[in-house]
C-alpha positions in Angstrom: 0.0 0.0 0.0 2.9 2.4 0.8 4.4 1.7 -2.7 1.1 2.4 -4.4 0.7 5.6 -2.4 4.2 6.7 -3.6 3.3 6.0 -7.2 0.0 7.9 -6.9 1.7 10.8 -5.3 4.3 10.8 -8.0 1.6 11.0 -10.7 -0.1 13.9 -8.9 3.1 15.8 -8.5 4.6 15.3 -12.0 1.3 15.0 -13.9 2.7 11.9 -15.8 0.3 9.1 -16.2 1.9 5.7 -17.1 1.1 4.7 -20.7 0.6 1.1 -19.7 -2.3 2.2 -17.5 -4.0 3.8 -20.5 -4.3 0.5 -22.4 -7.4 -1.6 -22.0 -8.8 -4.8 -23.3 -11.9 -4.5 -25.4 -14.6 -7.1 -24.9 -18.3 -7.5 -25.8 -21.1 -8.5 -23.6 -24.3 -9.9 -25.2 -27.5 -8.1 -24.4 -29.9 -10.3 -22.4 -32.4 -12.3 -24.4 -30.8 -11.2 -27.8 -28.9 -13.3 -30.4 -25.2 -12.9 -29.4 -24.2 -13.7 -33.1 -25.7 -10.4 -34.2 -23.1 -7.6 -33.6 -25.9 -5.1 -32.9 -26.8 -7.2 -29.8 -23.4 -6.8 -28.2 -22.3 -4.0 -25.8 -18.6 -3.0 -26.1 -16.7 -2.6 -22.8 -13.1 -1.7 -22.2 -11.5 -3.4 -19.3 -8.8 -1.2 -17.7 -6.0 -2.1 -15.3 -7.2 -2.6 -11.8 -4.4 -0.2 -10.6 -5.9 2.4 -13.0 -9.3 2.0 -11.5 -7.9 2.3 -7.9 -6.1 5.5 -8.9 -9.3 6.8 -10.6 -11.3 6.3 -7.4 -8.7 7.9 -5.2 -8.5 10.9 -7.5 -12.3 11.2 -7.6 -12.5 11.2 -3.8 -9.9 14.0 -3.7 -11.7 16.1 -6.4 -15.3 15.5 -5.4 -15.4 18.3 -2.7 -14.5 20.8 -5.5 -16.8 19.5 -8.2 -20.5 19.8 -8.7 -22.4 18.3 -11.6 -24.1 20.6 -14.0 -27.9 20.6 -14.2 -27.6 19.3 -17.8 -25.7 16.2 -16.6 -27.8 13.1 -16.0 -25.3 10.3 -15.6 -24.0 9.8 -12.1 -26.3 12.6 -10.8 -28.7 11.3 -8.1 -31.5 13.9 -8.8 -31.9 13.1 -12.5 -32.9 10.1 -14.4 -32.4 8.6 -17.9 -35.9 9.7 -19.1 -35.0 13.4 -18.6 -31.8 12.8 -20.5 -33.8 11.8 -23.6 -35.5 15.2 -23.8 -32.5 16.7 -25.5 -30.1 17.7 -22.7 -26.4 17.5 -23.5 -23.8 15.9 -21.3 -20.9 18.3 -20.7 -17.5 16.8 -20.8 -15.8 16.4 -17.4 -12.5 16.8 -19.1 -13.5 20.3 -20.4 -14.6 21.2 -16.9 -11.3 20.1 -15.4 -9.3 22.0 -17.9 -11.0 25.2 -16.7 -9.8 24.7 -13.2 -6.3 26.1 -12.8 -4.1 24.0 -10.4 -3.6 27.0 -8.1 -7.3 27.0 -7.4 -7.3 23.4 -6.0 -6.2 23.4 -2.4 -3.6 20.7 -1.8 -2.6 20.4 -5.4 0.9 19.0 -5.6 0.8 17.5 -2.1 -0.2 14.1 -3.4 -2.4 11.7 -1.6 -2.4 11.5 2.2 -1.5 8.2 3.7 
């Protein structure tokens, strides 16, 4: 756990994300009750490294106090549902939102993760 903490802190300080962690394995999952031989009945999923997912969750826990979902966002927003999303609302990109936040505005930036 200490070694993983050091790696995560290094990523936060340097901003370098290991290329190997960006690679995933693409698989397909058949839709229930549908013919799995028909490609239209398959849901594509990319499996990422388990270390990537752990880092993602740690980063999200650190950023959540500073982020609030837009009203137009329906995914991962407890007050909205998928029916409302079909009315034409657009989902803003989290990446675009994060780009607008300058690192000096995030308290603790550069300190890494606490043990």
